[in-house]
C-alpha positions in Angstrom: 18.1 -26.7 -64.5 21.4 -27.7 -63.0 19.9 -28.2 -59.5 17.6 -30.9 -61.0 20.6 -32.6 -62.7 22.6 -32.6 -59.5 19.7 -34.0 -57.5 19.1 -36.8 -60.0 22.9 -37.6 -60.0 22.9 -37.9 -56.2 19.8 -40.2 -56.4 21.6 -42.3 -59.0 24.8 -42.4 -56.9 22.9 -43.4 -53.7 21.1 -46.2 -55.7 24.5 -47.4 -57.0 25.9 -47.8 -53.5 22.7 -49.4 -52.2 21.3 -46.6 -50.2 17.7 -45.3 -50.4 17.5 -41.7 -51.4 15.6 -39.4 -49.0 12.3 -37.9 -50.2 13.8 -34.4 -50.1 17.3 -33.9 -51.4 19.2 -30.9 -49.8 21.4 -28.9 -52.1 22.7 -25.5 -51.4 25.1 -22.9 -52.7 28.1 -22.8 -50.3 28.9 -19.4 -48.8 32.6 -20.0 -49.6 33.6 -20.4 -53.2 36.3 -22.9 -52.4 33.6 -25.3 -51.2 32.3 -25.6 -54.8 29.3 -24.2 -56.7 26.8 -26.6 -55.0 27.0 -28.8 -51.9 24.9 -31.5 -50.4 24.7 -33.1 -46.9 22.9 -36.2 -48.3 25.6 -38.6 -47.0 25.2 -37.3 -43.4 21.4 -37.2 -43.7 21.1 -40.8 -44.9 24.1 -42.6 -43.3 22.5 -43.5 -40.0 19.4 -45.1 -41.6 21.7 -46.9 -44.0 23.9 -48.2 -41.2 26.9 -46.5 -42.7 29.6 -44.0 -41.6 28.8 -40.6 -43.2 32.3 -39.9 -44.4 32.6 -43.4 -45.9 29.2 -43.0 -47.6 30.2 -39.6 -49.0 33.5 -41.0 -50.3 31.5 -43.8 -52.2 29.2 -41.1 -53.6 32.0 -38.8 -54.7 33.8 -41.8 -56.3 30.7 -42.8 -58.2 29.9 -39.2 -59.2 33.4 -38.6 -60.5 33.2 -41.8 -62.5 29.8 -40.7 -63.9 30.0 -36.9 -63.9 26.8 -35.0 -64.1 26.4 -32.6 -67.0 28.3 -29.4 -66.5 30.2 -30.7 -63.5 34.0 -30.5 -63.6 34.7 -32.4 -60.4 33.0 -33.6 -57.2 34.8 -33.5 -53.9 34.4 -34.7 -50.3 34.5 -32.2 -47.5 34.5 -32.3 -43.8 32.3 -35.0 -42.1 30.6 -36.0 -45.3 29.6 -33.1 -47.6 29.5 -33.7 -51.3 30.7 -30.6 -53.2 30.1 -30.0 -56.9 32.4 -27.8 -58.9 30.9 -26.7 -62.2 32.8 -26.3 -65.5 33.6 -22.8 -66.4 31.1 -21.0 -68.7 31.8 -21.6 -72.3 33.6 -24.9 -71.7 32.4 -27.4 -74.3 34.2 -30.5 -73.0 31.8 -32.8 -71.3 
């Protein structure tokens, strides 16, 4: 399931930047399509405990995720104060 892939990718990205992942990872389908197919507030939820700025942490996560893209993900973007937005590849696209 794509949700599981995205959650694991976020956990891997957090580990790569030296931040402990929360027990529960929040992923949702944004109401507005331009915000991606999936979105997470994990940077905002973990930044304070990690002693980091939420937007800076989200930038580090987005950079890592774009360098190590999850299966079926076309691109990952930063939005607002620290949302991590995932844009999936179009159906039928075989380039991974």
